[in-house]
C-alpha positions in Angstrom: 142.2 92.4 137.5 142.3 88.9 136.2 138.6 89.0 135.6 139.1 92.2 133.5 141.6 90.5 131.3 139.0 87.9 130.6 136.0 90.3 130.2 137.7 92.7 127.8 138.5 90.2 125.1 135.1 88.6 125.5 133.5 92.0 125.1 135.7 92.8 122.1 134.8 89.4 120.5 131.1 90.0 121.1 131.3 93.5 119.6 133.1 92.2 116.5 130.5 89.5 116.2 127.6 92.0 116.4 129.2 94.4 114.0 130.6 92.0 111.3 128.4 91.1 108.4 129.5 89.3 105.2 129.1 91.9 102.4 129.7 91.8 98.6 133.2 92.5 97.7 132.4 95.6 95.6 130.3 97.4 98.2 131.5 100.9 99.2 133.3 101.4 102.5 132.3 98.0 103.9 133.5 98.5 107.5 131.8 101.9 107.8 128.6 100.3 106.5 128.8 97.5 109.1 129.2 100.1 111.8 126.3 102.1 110.5 124.1 99.0 110.3 125.2 97.9 113.8 124.3 101.3 115.2 120.9 101.3 113.5 120.2 97.7 114.7 121.1 98.7 118.3 118.8 101.7 118.1 116.0 99.5 116.7 116.5 97.0 119.5 116.4 99.8 122.1 113.2 101.0 120.6 111.6 97.6 120.7 112.5 97.2 124.3 110.8 100.5 125.2 107.9 99.4 123.1 107.7 96.1 124.9 107.7 98.0 128.2 104.7 100.0 126.8 106.5 103.3 127.3 106.3 104.4 123.6 106.0 103.1 120.1 109.4 101.8 119.0 109.3 103.9 115.7 108.9 107.1 117.8 111.8 106.0 119.9 113.9 105.2 116.9 113.2 108.5 115.3 114.0 110.3 118.6 117.4 108.6 118.7 118.0 109.5 115.0 117.2 113.2 115.7 119.3 113.3 118.8 122.3 112.0 116.9 121.4 114.5 114.1 122.0 117.4 116.5 125.7 116.7 116.3 125.7 116.6 112.5 123.8 119.9 112.1 127.0 121.7 113.1 128.8 120.2 110.1 126.5 122.0 107.6 128.1 125.1 106.3 126.1 128.3 106.4 126.0 128.8 102.6 124.2 131.7 101.2 120.9 129.8 100.9 117.8 131.3 102.4 115.9 128.6 104.4 112.3 129.3 105.6 109.5 127.2 107.0 106.1 127.5 105.5 102.7 125.7 105.4 101.4 124.6 102.0 97.7 123.7 102.2 98.0 122.5 105.7 101.3 120.7 105.2 104.6 121.9 106.7 107.4 122.4 104.2 111.0 123.8 104.3 111.9 126.0 101.4 115.5 126.5 100.2 116.1 129.5 98.0 119.4 130.4 96.3 120.5 134.0 96.4 118.8 136.3 93.9 120.8 138.0 91.2 119.9 141.3 89.6 119.9 140.1 86.1 118.5 136.6 87.0 115.6 135.1 85.1 113.1 132.7 86.8 114.6 129.9 88.8 114.1 126.2 88.5 112.1 124.4 91.1 112.4 121.0 92.9 109.8 119.4 95.2 111.7 116.9 97.4 110.1 114.2 99.5 112.4 112.6 102.1 112.7 108.8 102.8 112.7 106.8 106.0 110.0 104.1 105.5 107.2 106.7 105.9 108.2 106.6 109.6 111.7 108.1 110.1 113.7 111.2 109.4 112.4 114.7 108.5 112.9 117.6 106.2 114.5 119.2 109.2 117.3 116.6 109.8 120.8 117.5 108.8 121.1 114.8 106.1 118.2 116.3 104.2 119.0 119.9 105.0 122.4 119.3 103.6 121.1 117.6 100.5 118.5 120.3 99.8 121.0 123.1 100.4 123.4 121.6 97.9 120.6 121.1 95.4 119.5 124.7 95.7 123.0 126.0 95.3 124.1 123.6 92.5 121.0 124.0 90.5 120.2 127.6 91.4 116.7 126.2 92.1 114.1 126.7 94.8 113.8 123.4 96.7 110.6 122.6 98.6 111.2 119.8 101.1 107.9 118.3 102.3 107.4 117.5 106.0 104.7 114.9 105.7 103.2 113.1 108.7 104.9 110.0 109.9 104.0 106.5 111.1 102.6 105.6 113.7 100.7 109.0 114.1 99.6 108.7 110.5 99.3 105.8 108.1 98.4 105.4 104.4 96.9 107.3 102.7 97.8 110.3 104.9 101.4 110.6 103.8 100.3 110.4 100.1 97.7 113.1 100.7 100.2 115.4 102.5 102.7 115.1 99.6 100.0 115.7 97.0 98.5 118.7 98.7 101.8 120.4 99.3 103.0 119.7 95.7 99.7 121.0 94.2 99.9 124.1 96.3 103.5 124.9 95.1 102.4 124.3 91.5 99.9 127.2 91.7 100.9 130.0 89.4 100.7 132.7 92.1 102.9 130.6 94.5 105.5 130.0 91.8 105.5 133.7 91.1 106.1 134.4 94.8 109.2 132.3 94.7 110.3 133.4 91.2 110.0 129.8 89.8 109.7 129.1 86.2 106.4 127.0 85.8 108.0 125.0 82.9 111.0 123.9 84.9 109.8 122.0 87.9 110.9 118.5 89.1 109.4 116.2 91.7 111.9 114.0 93.5 112.3 111.7 96.5 114.4 108.9 97.9 113.2 105.5 99.1 109.7 106.0 100.7 109.9 109.6 99.4 110.5 108.1 95.9 107.3 106.1 96.4 105.4 109.3 97.2 107.0 111.2 94.4 106.0 108.6 91.8 102.4 108.4 93.2 102.1 112.2 93.2 103.3 112.4 89.6 100.8 109.7 88.5 97.9 111.6 90.2 99.0 115.0 88.8 99.1 113.5 85.3 95.5 112.6 85.5 94.2 115.9 86.8 92.9 117.8 83.8 92.4 121.2 85.5 96.1 121.7 86.4 97.7 124.6 84.6 101.3 123.7 85.7 102.7 120.2 85.5 106.1 118.8 86.5 108.7 118.7 83.7 110.7 115.8 85.4 110.5 113.2 88.1 113.7 111.9 89.8 113.3 108.8 91.9 116.2 107.6 94.2 116.1 103.9 95.0 112.3 104.1 95.2 110.1 101.6 96.9 107.3 100.9 94.4 105.6 97.6 95.0 104.4 95.2 97.8 103.3 92.6 95.3 106.4 90.4 95.1 108.9 90.1 97.9 111.0 87.6 96.0 112.3 89.6 93.1 115.9 88.8 92.4 117.1 91.8 94.4 114.9 90.9 97.3 116.4 87.4 97.2 120.0 88.6 96.6 120.0 91.3 99.3 117.6 89.8 101.8 120.1 90.4 104.7 121.8 93.5 103.3 122.3 96.6 105.4 120.6 99.0 106.0 117.3 97.6 104.7 117.0 93.8 104.9 113.9 92.2 103.4 112.1 91.6 106.7 112.5 95.2 107.7 111.0 96.4 104.4 108.0 94.1 104.8 107.5 95.5 108.3 107.6 99.1 107.0 104.9 98.2 104.5 102.7 96.7 107.3 103.3 99.8 109.5 102.4 102.0 106.5 99.1 100.1 105.9 98.4 99.7 109.7 98.3 96.0 109.0 98.7 93.1 111.4 102.4 92.0 111.7 101.3 88.4 112.0 101.0 88.6 108.2 104.7 89.3 107.7 105.7 85.7 106.9 102.7 85.2 104.5 103.9 88.3 102.6 107.5 87.1 102.6 106.5 84.0 100.7 104.0 85.9 98.4 100.9 84.2 99.8 99.0 87.5 99.3 99.5 87.3 95.5 99.1 83.6 94.9 97.5 82.3 91.7 94.2 81.7 93.4 94.0 85.3 94.8 91.6 86.8 92.3 92.2 90.4 93.3 95.9 90.1 92.3 95.4 88.5 88.9 94.9 91.6 86.9 98.1 93.1 88.2 100.4 90.1 87.7 101.4 91.1 84.2 102.5 94.6 85.3 105.1 93.1 87.6 106.5 90.2 85.6 110.2 90.7 86.4 111.2 87.8 84.1 110.4 90.1 81.2 111.1 93.5 82.8 114.6 93.0 84.2 117.9 92.7 82.3 119.8 89.3 82.6 122.4 90.9 84.8 119.7 91.6 87.4 117.8 88.3 87.0 120.9 86.1 87.3 119.8 82.6 88.2 116.9 83.5 90.5 113.5 81.9 90.0 110.1 83.5 90.5 108.3 82.6 93.7 104.6 82.2 92.7 102.4 80.3 95.1 99.6 78.2 93.6 97.3 78.6 96.6 97.6 81.5 99.1 95.5 83.6 101.4 93.0 85.8 99.7 92.0 87.2 103.1 95.3 89.1 103.3 94.1 91.4 100.5 90.7 91.7 102.2 92.4 92.7 105.5 95.0 95.0 103.8 93.5 96.2 100.5 96.2 98.9 100.2 98.6 96.2 99.1 97.0 96.6 95.7 96.3 100.3 95.9 98.1 102.1 93.1 98.5 105.2 95.3 100.7 103.1 97.5 102.3 100.8 94.9 102.9 103.0 91.8 104.5 100.1 89.9 101.0 98.6 89.5 99.7 101.6 87.5 98.2 100.8 84.1 99.9 101.7 80.9 97.5 104.6 80.2 98.8 106.3 83.4 102.4 105.6 82.7 102.2 107.1 79.2 101.4 110.5 80.9 104.5 110.5 83.1 107.2 113.2 82.6 110.8 112.5 81.7 112.1 110.3 84.4 115.4 109.5 86.3 115.6 106.4 88.4 118.7 105.7 90.5 119.2 102.1 91.7 121.9 100.3 93.8 123.1 96.8 93.3 123.1 96.0 97.0 119.5 97.0 97.7 116.3 94.9 98.0 114.6 97.7 96.1 116.9 97.6 93.1 114.4 95.7 91.0 111.5 98.0 91.9 113.2 100.9 90.3 114.5 98.9 87.3 111.0 97.5 86.6 109.4 100.9 86.8 112.0 102.4 84.4 111.3 99.5 82.0 107.6 99.9 82.2 107.9 103.7 81.6 110.2 103.1 78.7 107.7 100.6 77.2 105.0 103.3 77.6 107.1 105.7 75.6 108.5 107.9 78.4 112.0 109.2 78.2 113.8 107.4 81.1 117.3 107.3 82.5 118.2 104.3 84.7 121.3 105.2 86.7 122.6 102.0 88.3 125.5 101.8 90.8 127.2 98.5 91.3 129.0 99.3 94.6 126.2 101.2 96.4 123.6 100.3 99.0 120.1 101.5 100.0 120.0 105.0 101.5 123.6 105.8 100.5 123.0 109.2 98.8 122.2 111.1 102.0 125.2 109.9 104.0 127.6 112.7 103.2 128.3 114.1 106.7 130.9 112.8 109.2 130.9 110.2 110.7 128.4 108.7 108.3 130.1 109.9 105.1 130.4 107.4 102.3 132.1 107.6 99.0 128.9 106.1 97.5 127.0 109.1 98.8 129.1 111.6 96.9 129.1 109.4 93.8 125.3 109.0 93.6 124.5 112.6 94.6 126.8 114.0 92.0 125.2 111.8 89.3 121.7 112.7 90.4 122.4 116.5 90.5 124.2 116.3 87.2 121.1 114.8 85.5 118.8 117.4 87.1 121.1 120.2 86.0 121.2 118.9 82.4 117.5 118.2 82.0 115.7 120.7 84.2 
């Protein structure tokens, strides 16, 4: 009994130590965010242990744990009058959400949605994305196509990009749009995080294909990951230890996406791959100059991290680091000029904040109509967390703003 009185306080102290993280004062629901992050870290560590024992890849384990927890949340989704069907678009699985038809209804709007998760986690079939797409279909009276692209480690770049592009082009065919009663002039392409990366890359490619008869009217990017050139932008420095996406985790996702060697992680962290003596990176440097692309409120007092000498062999080993299909922020101005009207949502407490802000500024400089929707109290990934027990006020705030913009502009 006496041992229990000693053990319980020790266990409580350890739990508090594991859960507690110093967070900015303005962040939404701080204790709930700490608990979410602690749960995610515990799942990651369990996955790494299983990986170490060579039983399975840790990302597969992590995704399995996410999907297992997801089963409990599926019951929280109301059975709204939205028709949900699974289909295959040019070899790519998709889930289609259709609002109820009305007798006097004209053609519906359409949204292609690409889910996030570091190109490795989540699914169009998880409750978080089912709930989001149902609400979008209902609120917008739109047909929503949620793309189930292949995930790391079973597929790496450029397979996710090809899946997203093929499924989107299939949906944009006039006969397919007619089948779903979608207006060809009212289609948006959207995605969050890694899905925002794929959405931006797909839009860039579609803008360059001259034989397309239908093109997206809008793109809407939710805290998108858009570059692997500079891991020391102000937001990467400011939020390097921020839940749920610290800087080292984002670098690891990039390396997983590119099937690169993880021994390169530290070199990427200090920007050795884009040092001044790395010739392959020189032509891109001006496209990612955050000192001129970010507002003072984002730059604060942070200084650029530019190495004089680095490691050119990193780009030789992982050439995708400078592949525009993977890093849309590196696109040339000619491509950016062709982009549709754009919405970019960014969060202050997010390493990817500056990716989105820089892309919005470059698009604006290229003459594109852009809305940058910035939230000071929000964090990466927040918009999808609307179901108990991972329901955040930030999620409803950002989702409402996002859907409102789509409704007004689509």
